[in-house]
PQR file of N, CA, C, O and H, with PARSE charges and radii, in Angstrom:
ATOM      1  N   MET A   1     220.388  23.268  42.086 -0.4000 1.5000
ATOM      2  CA  MET A   1     220.953  24.527  41.071 -0.0000 2.0000
ATOM      3  C   MET A   1     221.816  24.048  40.394  0.5500 1.7000
ATOM      4  O   MET A   1     221.698  24.201  39.178 -0.5500 1.4000
ATOM      5  N   ARG A   2     222.816  23.411  40.835 -0.4000 1.5000
ATOM      6  CA  ARG A   2     224.039  22.901  40.245 -0.0000 2.0000
ATOM      7  C   ARG A   2     223.936  22.311  39.051  0.5500 1.7000
ATOM      8  O   ARG A   2     224.639  22.639  38.096 -0.5500 1.4000
ATOM      9  H   ARG A   2     222.911  23.287  41.823  0.4000 1.0000
ATOM     10  N   THR A   3     222.771  21.102  38.998 -0.4000 1.5000
ATOM     11  CA  THR A   3     222.802  20.484  37.806 -0.0000 2.0000
ATOM     12  C   THR A   3     222.076  21.278  36.834  0.5500 1.7000
ATOM     13  O   THR A   3     222.257  20.956  35.659 -0.5500 1.4000
ATOM     14  H   THR A   3     222.199  20.835  39.774  0.4000 1.0000
ATOM     15  N   THR A   4     221.359  22.163  37.049 -0.4000 1.5000
ATOM     16  CA  THR A   4     220.513  22.979  36.321 -0.0000 2.0000
ATOM     17  C   THR A   4     221.633  23.600  35.319  0.5500 1.7000
ATOM     18  O   THR A   4     221.697  23.410  34.104 -0.5500 1.4000
ATOM     19  H   THR A   4     221.212  22.425  38.003  0.4000 1.0000
ATOM     20  N   LEU A   5     222.480  24.370  36.101 -0.4000 1.5000
ATOM     21  CA  LEU A   5     223.738  25.156  35.466 -0.0000 2.0000
ATOM     22  C   LEU A   5     224.431  24.413  34.767  0.5500 1.7000
ATOM     23  O   LEU A   5     224.826  24.866  33.693 -0.5500 1.4000
ATOM     24  H   LEU A   5     222.428  24.525  37.087  0.4000 1.0000
ATOM     25  N   THR A   6     224.808  22.989  35.170 -0.4000 1.5000
ATOM     26  CA  THR A   6     225.853  22.217  34.520 -0.0000 2.0000
ATOM     27  C   THR A   6     224.978  21.998  33.138  0.5500 1.7000
ATOM     28  O   THR A   6     225.597  21.917  32.077 -0.5500 1.4000
ATOM     29  H   THR A   6     224.487  22.621  36.043  0.4000 1.0000
ATOM     30  N   ARG A   7     223.259  21.883  33.151 -0.4000 1.5000
ATOM     31  CA  ARG A   7     222.857  20.996  31.873 -0.0000 2.0000
ATOM     32  C   ARG A   7     222.686  22.264  31.020  0.5500 1.7000
ATOM     33  O   ARG A   7     222.464  21.952  29.849 -0.5500 1.4000
ATOM     34  H   ARG A   7     222.756  21.949  34.013  0.4000 1.0000
ATOM     35  N   LEU A   8     222.715  23.540  31.215 -0.4000 1.5000
ATOM     36  CA  LEU A   8     222.631  24.921  30.449 -0.0000 2.0000
ATOM     37  C   LEU A   8     223.840  25.369  30.014  0.5500 1.7000
ATOM     38  O   LEU A   8     223.827  26.179  29.088 -0.5500 1.4000
ATOM     39  H   LEU A   8     222.895  23.793  32.166  0.4000 1.0000
ATOM     40  N   SER A   9     225.123  24.948  30.579 -0.4000 1.5000
ATOM     41  CA  SER A   9     226.465  25.450  30.123 -0.0000 2.0000
ATOM     42  C   SER A   9     226.759  24.926  28.742  0.5500 1.7000
ATOM     43  O   SER A   9     227.469  25.663  28.058 -0.5500 1.4000
ATOM     44  H   SER A   9     225.134  24.290  31.332  0.4000 1.0000
ATOM     45  N   ALA A  10     226.316  23.693  28.144 -0.4000 1.5000
ATOM     46  CA  ALA A  10     226.902  23.245  27.123 -0.0000 2.0000
ATOM     47  C   ALA A  10     226.306  23.930  25.855  0.5500 1.7000
ATOM     48  O   ALA A  10     226.946  24.275  24.862 -0.5500 1.4000
ATOM     49  H   ALA A  10     225.740  23.094  28.700  0.4000 1.0000
ATOM     50  N   PRO A  11     224.863  24.077  26.080 -0.5600 1.5000
ATOM     51  CA  PRO A  11     224.215  25.145  24.988  0.2800 2.0000
ATOM     52  C   PRO A  11     224.565  26.301  24.850  0.5500 1.7000
ATOM     53  O   PRO A  11     224.613  26.815  23.733 -0.5500 1.4000
ATOM     54  N   SER A  12     224.952  27.088  26.194 -0.4000 1.5000
ATOM     55  CA  SER A  12     225.419  28.226  26.037 -0.0000 2.0000
ATOM     56  C   SER A  12     226.699  28.243  25.490  0.5500 1.7000
ATOM     57  O   SER A  12     227.093  29.143  24.748 -0.5500 1.4000
ATOM     58  H   SER A  12     224.913  26.671  27.101  0.4000 1.0000
ATOM     59  N   ARG A  13     227.483  27.105  25.891 -0.4000 1.5000
ATOM     60  CA  ARG A  13     228.588  27.282  24.917 -0.0000 2.0000
ATOM     61  C   ARG A  13     228.820  27.393  23.110  0.5500 1.7000
ATOM     62  O   ARG A  13     229.589  27.988  22.355 -0.5500 1.4000
ATOM     63  H   ARG A  13     227.163  26.374  26.493  0.4000 1.0000
ATOM     64  N   TRP A  14     227.563  26.361  22.969 -0.4000 1.5000
ATOM     65  CA  TRP A  14     227.406  26.222  21.507 -0.0000 2.0000
ATOM     66  C   TRP A  14     226.877  27.361  21.021  0.5500 1.7000
ATOM     67  O   TRP A  14     227.167  27.674  19.867 -0.5500 1.4000
ATOM     68  H   TRP A  14     226.938  25.878  23.582  0.4000 1.0000
ATOM     69  N   LEU A  15     226.179  28.031  21.644 -0.4000 1.5000
ATOM     70  CA  LEU A  15     225.412  28.881  21.044 -0.0000 2.0000
ATOM     71  C   LEU A  15     226.483  30.245  20.907  0.5500 1.7000
ATOM     72  O   LEU A  15     226.560  30.891  19.862 -0.5500 1.4000
ATOM     73  H   LEU A  15     225.944  27.776  22.582  0.4000 1.0000
ATOM     74  N   ARG A  16     227.193  30.525  21.993 -0.4000 1.5000
ATOM     75  CA  ARG A  16     228.264  31.559  21.970 -0.0000 2.0000
ATOM     76  C   ARG A  16     229.222  31.113  20.620  0.5500 1.7000
ATOM     77  O   ARG A  16     229.506  31.954  19.767 -0.5500 1.4000
ATOM     78  H   ARG A  16     227.131  30.000  22.842  0.4000 1.0000
ATOM     79  N   ALA A  17     229.557  30.087  20.551 -0.4000 1.5000
ATOM     80  CA  ALA A  17     230.271  29.703  19.393 -0.0000 2.0000
ATOM     81  C   ALA A  17     229.839  30.067  18.010  0.5500 1.7000
ATOM     82  O   ALA A  17     230.538  30.592  17.142 -0.5500 1.4000
ATOM     83  H   ALA A  17     229.326  29.404  21.244  0.4000 1.0000
ATOM     84  N   ARG A  18     228.384  29.653  17.919 -0.4000 1.5000
ATOM     85  CA  ARG A  18     227.844  29.852  16.757 -0.0000 2.0000
ATOM     86  C   ARG A  18     227.746  31.208  16.465  0.5500 1.7000
ATOM     87  O   ARG A  18     227.930  31.567  15.302 -0.5500 1.4000
ATOM     88  H   ARG A  18     227.817  29.227  18.623  0.4000 1.0000
ATOM     89  N   ILE A  19     227.467  32.080  17.394 -0.4000 1.5000
ATOM     90  CA  ILE A  19     227.172  33.567  17.046 -0.0000 2.0000
ATOM     91  C   ILE A  19     228.642  34.162  16.823  0.5500 1.7000
ATOM     92  O   ILE A  19     228.743  35.149  16.094 -0.5500 1.4000
ATOM     93  H   ILE A  19     227.318  31.789  18.339  0.4000 1.0000
ATOM     94  N   ALA A  20     229.825  33.594  17.433 -0.4000 1.5000
ATOM     95  CA  ALA A  20     231.311  34.238  17.218 -0.0000 2.0000
ATOM     96  C   ALA A  20     231.598  33.532  15.494  0.5500 1.7000
ATOM     97  O   ALA A  20     232.131  34.235  14.636 -0.5500 1.4000
ATOM     98  H   ALA A  20     229.743  32.792  18.025  0.4000 1.0000
ATOM     99  N   GLN A  21     231.322  32.631  15.310 -0.4000 1.5000
ATOM    100  CA  GLN A  21     231.220  31.887  13.637 -0.0000 2.0000
ATOM    101  C   GLN A  21     230.741  33.121  12.746  0.5500 1.7000
ATOM    102  O   GLN A  21     231.337  33.646  11.806 -0.5500 1.4000
ATOM    103  H   GLN A  21     230.889  32.060  16.008  0.4000 1.0000
ATOM    104  N   GLY A  22     229.423  33.458  13.334 -0.4000 1.5000
ATOM    105  CA  GLY A  22     228.679  34.215  12.235 -0.0000 2.0000
ATOM    106  C   GLY A  22     229.540  35.825  12.288  0.5500 1.7000
ATOM    107  O   GLY A  22     229.811  36.460  11.268 -0.5500 1.4000
ATOM    108  H   GLY A  22     228.939  33.031  14.097  0.4000 1.0000
ATOM    109  N   ARG A  23     229.767  36.134  13.249 -0.4000 1.5000
ATOM    110  CA  ARG A  23     230.352  37.559  13.324 -0.0000 2.0000
ATOM    111  C   ARG A  23     231.716  37.162  12.612  0.5500 1.7000
ATOM    112  O   ARG A  23     232.047  37.963  11.739 -0.5500 1.4000
ATOM    113  H   ARG A  23     229.547  35.619  14.077  0.4000 1.0000
ATOM    114  N   ALA A  24     232.420  36.279  12.773 -0.4000 1.5000
ATOM    115  CA  ALA A  24     233.642  36.282  11.860 -0.0000 2.0000
ATOM    116  C   ALA A  24     233.897  36.324  10.503  0.5500 1.7000
ATOM    117  O   ALA A  24     234.822  36.777   9.828 -0.5500 1.4000
ATOM    118  H   ALA A  24     232.151  35.628  13.482  0.4000 1.0000
ATOM    119  N   ARG A  25     232.485  35.536  10.169 -0.4000 1.5000
ATOM    120  CA  ARG A  25     232.243  35.846   8.718 -0.0000 2.0000
ATOM    121  C   ARG A  25     231.954  37.339   8.234  0.5500 1.7000
ATOM    122  O   ARG A  25     232.422  37.701   7.154 -0.5500 1.4000
ATOM    123  H   ARG A  25     231.734  35.168  10.718  0.4000 1.0000
ATOM    124  N   GLY A  26     231.278  38.114   8.922 -0.4000 1.5000
ATOM    125  CA  GLY A  26     230.980  39.371   8.918 -0.0000 2.0000
ATOM    126  C   GLY A  26     230.068  39.630   7.453  0.5500 1.7000
ATOM    127  O   GLY A  26     229.796  40.790   7.140 -0.5500 1.4000
ATOM    128  H   GLY A  26     230.898  37.820   9.799  0.4000 1.0000
ATOM    129  N   ASP A  27     229.634  38.513   6.616 -0.4000 1.5000
ATOM    130  CA  ASP A  27     228.975  38.835   5.424 -0.0000 2.0000
ATOM    131  C   ASP A  27     227.242  38.997   5.719  0.5500 1.7000
ATOM    132  O   ASP A  27     226.603  39.725   4.960 -0.5500 1.4000
ATOM    133  H   ASP A  27     229.855  37.572   6.870  0.4000 1.0000
ATOM    134  N   ASP A  28     226.634  38.378   6.701 -0.4000 1.5000
ATOM    135  CA  ASP A  28     225.486  38.452   6.975 -0.0000 2.0000
ATOM    136  C   ASP A  28     225.157  39.386   8.252  0.5500 1.7000
ATOM    137  O   ASP A  28     225.398  38.989   9.393 -0.5500 1.4000
ATOM    138  H   ASP A  28     227.153  37.786   7.318  0.4000 1.0000
ATOM    139  N   ARG A  29     224.574  40.692   7.979 -0.4000 1.5000
ATOM    140  CA  ARG A  29     224.197  41.346   8.975 -0.0000 2.0000
ATOM    141  C   ARG A  29     222.682  40.841   9.804  0.5500 1.7000
ATOM    142  O   ARG A  29     222.238  41.282  10.864 -0.5500 1.4000
ATOM    143  H   ARG A  29     224.378  41.014   7.052  0.4000 1.0000
ATOM    144  N   GLY A  30     222.151  39.866   8.988 -0.4000 1.5000
ATOM    145  CA  GLY A  30     221.079  39.710   9.843 -0.0000 2.0000
ATOM    146  C   GLY A  30     219.612  40.601   9.546  0.5500 1.7000
ATOM    147  O   GLY A  30     218.554  40.414  10.147 -0.5500 1.4000
ATOM    148  H   GLY A  30     222.511  39.508   8.127  0.4000 1.0000
ATOM    149  N   ASP A  31     219.807  41.421   8.664 -0.4000 1.5000
ATOM    150  CA  ASP A  31     218.821  42.221   8.252 -0.0000 2.0000
ATOM    151  C   ASP A  31     217.443  41.551   8.200  0.5500 1.7000
ATOM    152  O   ASP A  31     217.486  40.353   7.920 -0.5500 1.4000
ATOM    153  H   ASP A  31     220.666  41.573   8.176  0.4000 1.0000
ATOM    154  N   ILE A  32     216.313  42.043   8.397 -0.4000 1.5000
ATOM    155  CA  ILE A  32     214.893  41.826   8.350 -0.0000 2.0000
ATOM    156  C   ILE A  32     214.614  42.437   7.049  0.5500 1.7000
ATOM    157  O   ILE A  32     215.132  43.525   6.795 -0.5500 1.4000
ATOM    158  H   ILE A  32     216.279  43.016   8.624  0.4000 1.0000
ATOM    159  N   SER A  33     213.711  41.754   6.037 -0.4000 1.5000
ATOM    160  CA  SER A  33     213.348  42.812   4.836 -0.0000 2.0000
ATOM    161  C   SER A  33     211.965  43.107   5.577  0.5500 1.7000
ATOM    162  O   SER A  33     211.516  42.345   6.434 -0.5500 1.4000
ATOM    163  H   SER A  33     213.289  40.871   6.244  0.4000 1.0000
ATOM    164  N   ILE A  34     211.367  44.214   5.194 -0.4000 1.5000
ATOM    165  CA  ILE A  34     209.753  44.907   5.517 -0.0000 2.0000
ATOM    166  C   ILE A  34     208.878  44.046   5.153  0.5500 1.7000
ATOM    167  O   ILE A  34     207.879  43.838   5.842 -0.5500 1.4000
ATOM    168  H   ILE A  34     211.732  44.832   4.498  0.4000 1.0000
ATOM    169  N   THR A  35     209.140  43.343   3.893 -0.4000 1.5000
ATOM    170  CA  THR A  35     208.189  42.225   3.642 -0.0000 2.0000
ATOM    171  C   THR A  35     207.960  41.278   4.745  0.5500 1.7000
ATOM    172  O   THR A  35     206.905  41.075   5.346 -0.5500 1.4000
ATOM    173  H   THR A  35     209.951  43.512   3.334  0.4000 1.0000
ATOM    174  N   THR A  36     209.242  40.666   4.939 -0.4000 1.5000
ATOM    175  CA  THR A  36     208.939  39.620   6.086 -0.0000 2.0000
ATOM    176  C   THR A  36     208.265  40.389   7.324  0.5500 1.7000
ATOM    177  O   THR A  36     207.226  39.862   7.721 -0.5500 1.4000
ATOM    178  H   THR A  36     210.099  40.831   4.451  0.4000 1.0000
ATOM    179  N   VAL A  37     208.581  41.272   7.842 -0.4000 1.5000
ATOM    180  CA  VAL A  37     207.603  41.767   8.792 -0.0000 2.0000
ATOM    181  C   VAL A  37     206.428  42.143   8.794  0.5500 1.7000
ATOM    182  O   VAL A  37     205.723  42.026   9.796 -0.5500 1.4000
ATOM    183  H   VAL A  37     209.425  41.701   7.520  0.4000 1.0000
ATOM    184  N   ILE A  38     205.916  42.774   7.433 -0.4000 1.5000
ATOM    185  CA  ILE A  38     204.617  42.802   7.269 -0.0000 2.0000
ATOM    186  C   ILE A  38     203.756  41.182   7.181  0.5500 1.7000
ATOM    187  O   ILE A  38     202.711  40.854   7.744 -0.5500 1.4000
ATOM    188  H   ILE A  38     206.489  42.869   6.619  0.4000 1.0000
ATOM    189  N   ILE A  39     204.492  40.517   6.417 -0.4000 1.5000
ATOM    190  CA  ILE A  39     203.981  38.709   6.179 -0.0000 2.0000
ATOM    191  C   ILE A  39     203.757  38.487   7.728  0.5500 1.7000
ATOM    192  O   ILE A  39     202.588  38.468   8.112 -0.5500 1.4000
ATOM    193  H   ILE A  39     205.341  40.783   5.960  0.4000 1.0000
ATOM    194  N   TRP A  40     204.697  38.330   8.588 -0.4000 1.5000
ATOM    195  CA  TRP A  40     204.343  38.155  10.002 -0.0000 2.0000
ATOM    196  C   TRP A  40     203.394  38.841  10.863  0.5500 1.7000
ATOM    197  O   TRP A  40     202.645  38.277  11.661 -0.5500 1.4000
ATOM    198  H   TRP A  40     205.647  38.346   8.276  0.4000 1.0000
ATOM    199  N   VAL A  41     203.479  40.212  10.635 -0.4000 1.5000
ATOM    200  CA  VAL A  41     202.453  40.823  11.422 -0.0000 2.0000
ATOM    201  C   VAL A  41     200.791  40.387  10.912  0.5500 1.7000
ATOM    202  O   VAL A  41     199.806  40.098  11.591 -0.5500 1.4000
ATOM    203  H   VAL A  41     204.087  40.670   9.987  0.4000 1.0000
ATOM    204  N   ALA A  42     200.976  40.483   9.487 -0.4000 1.5000
ATOM    205  CA  ALA A  42     199.510  40.015   8.841 -0.0000 2.0000
ATOM    206  C   ALA A  42     199.078  38.376   9.615  0.5500 1.7000
ATOM    207  O   ALA A  42     197.969  38.106  10.075 -0.5500 1.4000
ATOM    208  H   ALA A  42     201.777  40.718   8.935  0.4000 1.0000
ATOM    209  N   ALA A  43     200.287  37.445   9.588 -0.4000 1.5000
ATOM    210  CA  ALA A  43     199.865  36.151  10.233 -0.0000 2.0000
ATOM    211  C   ALA A  43     199.419  36.240  11.801  0.5500 1.7000
ATOM    212  O   ALA A  43     198.608  35.414  12.220 -0.5500 1.4000
ATOM    213  H   ALA A  43     201.188  37.664   9.215  0.4000 1.0000
ATOM    214  N   VAL A  44     199.866  37.085  12.533 -0.4000 1.5000
ATOM    215  CA  VAL A  44     199.594  37.026  13.661 -0.0000 2.0000
ATOM    216  C   VAL A  44     198.436  37.698  14.046  0.5500 1.7000
ATOM    217  O   VAL A  44     197.786  37.465  15.065 -0.5500 1.4000
ATOM    218  H   VAL A  44     200.525  37.756  12.193  0.4000 1.0000
ATOM    219  N   ALA A  45     198.177  38.620  13.117 -0.4000 1.5000
ATOM    220  CA  ALA A  45     196.755  39.328  13.244 -0.0000 2.0000
ATOM    221  C   ALA A  45     195.817  38.709  12.705  0.5500 1.7000
ATOM    222  O   ALA A  45     194.750  38.923  13.280 -0.5500 1.4000
ATOM    223  H   ALA A  45     198.706  38.810  12.289  0.4000 1.0000
ATOM    224  N   GLY A  46     195.737  37.924  11.711 -0.4000 1.5000
ATOM    225  CA  GLY A  46     194.793  36.988  11.262 -0.0000 2.0000
ATOM    226  C   GLY A  46     194.303  35.917  12.181  0.5500 1.7000
ATOM    227  O   GLY A  46     193.134  35.626  12.436 -0.5500 1.4000
ATOM    228  H   GLY A  46     196.604  37.750  11.243  0.4000 1.0000
ATOM    229  N   ALA A  47     195.708  35.236  12.759 -0.4000 1.5000
ATOM    230  CA  ALA A  47     195.334  34.336  13.952 -0.0000 2.0000
ATOM    231  C   ALA A  47     194.931  34.917  15.011  0.5500 1.7000
ATOM    232  O   ALA A  47     194.168  34.140  15.584 -0.5500 1.4000
ATOM    233  H   ALA A  47     196.657  35.473  12.552  0.4000 1.0000
ATOM    234  N   LEU A  48     195.038  35.871  15.577 -0.4000 1.5000
ATOM    235  CA  LEU A  48     194.157  36.417  16.663 -0.0000 2.0000
ATOM    236  C   LEU A  48     192.763  36.781  16.373  0.5500 1.7000
ATOM    237  O   LEU A  48     191.864  36.655  17.204 -0.5500 1.4000
ATOM    238  H   LEU A  48     195.659  36.502  15.111  0.4000 1.0000
ATOM    239  N   ALA A  49     192.573  37.287  15.038 -0.4000 1.5000
ATOM    240  CA  ALA A  49     191.332  37.250  14.477 -0.0000 2.0000
ATOM    241  C   ALA A  49     190.271  36.288  14.691  0.5500 1.7000
ATOM    242  O   ALA A  49     189.085  36.426  14.991 -0.5500 1.4000
ATOM    243  H   ALA A  49     193.303  37.389  14.363  0.4000 1.0000
ATOM    244  N   ILE A  50     191.209  34.982  14.393 -0.4000 1.5000
ATOM    245  CA  ILE A  50     190.289  33.952  14.240 -0.0000 2.0000
ATOM    246  C   ILE A  50     189.900  33.473  15.613  0.5500 1.7000
ATOM    247  O   ILE A  50     188.803  32.985  15.885 -0.5500 1.4000
ATOM    248  H   ILE A  50     192.173  34.870  14.149  0.4000 1.0000
ATOM    249  N   ALA A  51     190.883  33.653  16.442 -0.4000 1.5000
ATOM    250  CA  ALA A  51     190.748  33.105  17.721 -0.0000 2.0000
ATOM    251  C   ALA A  51     189.502  33.867  18.489  0.5500 1.7000
ATOM    252  O   ALA A  51     188.608  33.323  19.136 -0.5500 1.4000
ATOM    253  H   ALA A  51     191.774  34.050  16.221  0.4000 1.0000
ATOM    254  N   GLY A  52     189.689  35.285  18.239 -0.4000 1.5000
ATOM    255  CA  GLY A  52     188.454  35.878  18.929 -0.0000 2.0000
ATOM    256  C   GLY A  52     187.328  35.586  18.133  0.5500 1.7000
ATOM    257  O   GLY A  52     186.264  35.673  18.745 -0.5500 1.4000
ATOM    258  H   GLY A  52     190.415  35.727  17.713  0.4000 1.0000
ATOM    259  N   THR A  53     187.261  35.295  17.055 -0.4000 1.5000
ATOM    260  CA  THR A  53     186.287  34.792  16.457 -0.0000 2.0000
ATOM    261  C   THR A  53     185.481  33.466  16.795  0.5500 1.7000
ATOM    262  O   THR A  53     184.287  33.186  16.904 -0.5500 1.4000
ATOM    263  H   THR A  53     188.126  35.225  16.558  0.4000 1.0000
ATOM    264  N   LEU A  54     186.773  32.727  16.920 -0.4000 1.5000
ATOM    265  CA  LEU A  54     185.771  31.211  17.549 -0.0000 2.0000
ATOM    266  C   LEU A  54     185.411  31.477  19.183  0.5500 1.7000
ATOM    267  O   LEU A  54     184.407  30.911  19.616 -0.5500 1.4000
ATOM    268  H   LEU A  54     187.743  32.954  16.832  0.4000 1.0000
ATOM    269  N   ALA A  55     186.186  32.303  20.076 -0.4000 1.5000
ATOM    270  CA  ALA A  55     185.908  32.698  21.570 -0.0000 2.0000
ATOM    271  C   ALA A  55     184.289  33.266  21.369  0.5500 1.7000
ATOM    272  O   ALA A  55     183.306  32.813  21.956 -0.5500 1.4000
ATOM    273  H   ALA A  55     187.002  32.762  19.724  0.4000 1.0000
ATOM    274  N   ALA A  56     184.301  34.242  20.500 -0.4000 1.5000
ATOM    275  CA  ALA A  56     182.884  34.937  20.657 -0.0000 2.0000
ATOM    276  C   ALA A  56     181.805  34.031  20.117  0.5500 1.7000
ATOM    277  O   ALA A  56     180.630  34.260  20.404 -0.5500 1.4000
ATOM    278  H   ALA A  56     185.099  34.611  20.023  0.4000 1.0000
ATOM    279  N   VAL A  57     182.076  33.220  19.505 -0.4000 1.5000
ATOM    280  CA  VAL A  57     180.861  32.294  18.776 -0.0000 2.0000
ATOM    281  C   VAL A  57     180.651  31.180  20.125  0.5500 1.7000
ATOM    282  O   VAL A  57     179.604  31.003  20.748 -0.5500 1.4000
ATOM    283  H   VAL A  57     183.031  33.034  19.272  0.4000 1.0000
ATOM    284  N   LEU A  58     181.634  30.679  20.298 -0.4000 1.5000
ATOM    285  CA  LEU A  58     181.592  29.705  21.618 -0.0000 2.0000
ATOM    286  C   LEU A  58     180.486  30.396  22.968  0.5500 1.7000
ATOM    287  O   LEU A  58     179.371  30.106  23.401 -0.5500 1.4000
ATOM    288  H   LEU A  58     182.485  30.823  19.792  0.4000 1.0000
ATOM    289  N   THR A  59     181.454  31.355  23.257 -0.4000 1.5000
ATOM    290  CA  THR A  59     180.444  32.116  24.004 -0.0000 2.0000
ATOM    291  C   THR A  59     179.158  32.268  23.733  0.5500 1.7000
ATOM    292  O   THR A  59     178.298  31.803  24.482 -0.5500 1.4000
ATOM    293  H   THR A  59     182.360  31.590  22.905  0.4000 1.0000
ATOM    294  N   LYS A  60     178.891  32.881  22.722 -0.4000 1.5000
ATOM    295  CA  LYS A  60     177.398  33.168  22.572 -0.0000 2.0000
ATOM    296  C   LYS A  60     176.442  31.747  22.476  0.5500 1.7000
ATOM    297  O   LYS A  60     175.312  31.500  22.897 -0.5500 1.4000
ATOM    298  H   LYS A  60     179.589  33.259  22.114  0.4000 1.0000
ATOM    299  N   TYR A  61     177.123  31.195  21.961 -0.4000 1.5000
ATOM    300  CA  TYR A  61     176.128  29.625  21.697 -0.0000 2.0000
ATOM    301  C   TYR A  61     176.838  28.519  22.665  0.5500 1.7000
ATOM    302  O   TYR A  61     176.847  27.318  22.397 -0.5500 1.4000
ATOM    303  H   TYR A  61     178.041  31.395  21.619  0.4000 1.0000
ATOM    304  N   ASN A  62     177.274  28.940  23.519 -0.4000 1.5000
ATOM    305  CA  ASN A  62     177.775  27.754  24.467 -0.0000 2.0000
ATOM    306  C   ASN A  62     176.476  26.986  24.992  0.5500 1.7000
ATOM    307  O   ASN A  62     176.559  25.762  24.882 -0.5500 1.4000
ATOM    308  H   ASN A  62     177.267  29.916  23.736  0.4000 1.0000
ATOM    309  N   GLY A  63     175.304  27.472  25.536 -0.4000 1.5000
ATOM    310  CA  GLY A  63     174.430  26.580  25.932 -0.0000 2.0000
ATOM    311  C   GLY A  63     173.786  25.846  24.778  0.5500 1.7000
ATOM    312  O   GLY A  63     173.345  24.734  25.069 -0.5500 1.4000
ATOM    313  H   GLY A  63     175.236  28.466  25.625  0.4000 1.0000
ATOM    314  N   LEU A  64     173.661  26.199  23.671 -0.4000 1.5000
ATOM    315  CA  LEU A  64     172.926  25.527  22.651 -0.0000 2.0000
ATOM    316  C   LEU A  64     174.007  24.091  22.239  0.5500 1.7000
ATOM    317  O   LEU A  64     173.574  22.963  21.999 -0.5500 1.4000
ATOM    318  H   LEU A  64     174.019  27.103  23.435  0.4000 1.0000
ATOM    319  N   ILE A  65     175.191  24.415  22.241 -0.4000 1.5000
ATOM    320  CA  ILE A  65     176.142  23.352  21.676 -0.0000 2.0000
ATOM    321  C   ILE A  65     176.500  22.452  22.670  0.5500 1.7000
ATOM    322  O   ILE A  65     177.407  21.730  22.256 -0.5500 1.4000
ATOM    323  H   ILE A  65     175.542  25.331  22.436  0.4000 1.0000
ATOM    324  N   THR A  66     176.167  22.190  23.812 -0.4000 1.5000
ATOM    325  CA  THR A  66     176.771  21.557  25.041 -0.0000 2.0000
ATOM    326  C   THR A  66     176.377  20.282  24.594  0.5500 1.7000
ATOM    327  O   THR A  66     177.234  19.448  24.888 -0.5500 1.4000
ATOM    328  H   THR A  66     175.430  22.777  24.149  0.4000 1.0000
ATOM    329  N   GLY A  67     175.209  19.711  23.872 -0.4000 1.5000
ATOM    330  CA  GLY A  67     174.850  18.528  23.515 -0.0000 2.0000
ATOM    331  C   GLY A  67     175.555  17.786  22.498  0.5500 1.7000
ATOM    332  O   GLY A  67     175.227  16.626  22.249 -0.5500 1.4000
ATOM    333  H   GLY A  67     174.514  20.388  23.633  0.4000 1.0000
ATOM    334  N   LEU A  68     176.481  18.353  21.902 -0.4000 1.5000
ATOM    335  CA  LEU A  68     177.065  17.848  20.543 -0.0000 2.0000
ATOM    336  C   LEU A  68     178.201  17.104  20.807  0.5500 1.7000
ATOM    337  O   LEU A  68     178.836  16.599  19.881 -0.5500 1.4000
ATOM    338  H   LEU A  68     176.748  19.295  22.104  0.4000 1.0000
TER
END
């Protein structure tokens, strides 16, 4: 447990320092535009639709494609 905490302490300090630097600048609030959200939602929905279609096709034709 001690080695895990030791290994995680350096990245944690680095991350805290980076967050503090960003807050000190104050010019970037980190807002995400609605267009970005729409694009991400569409990409995830498309990937899920493709995965679902592939799963349905493989389930339906599983017996027929075992010899390929």
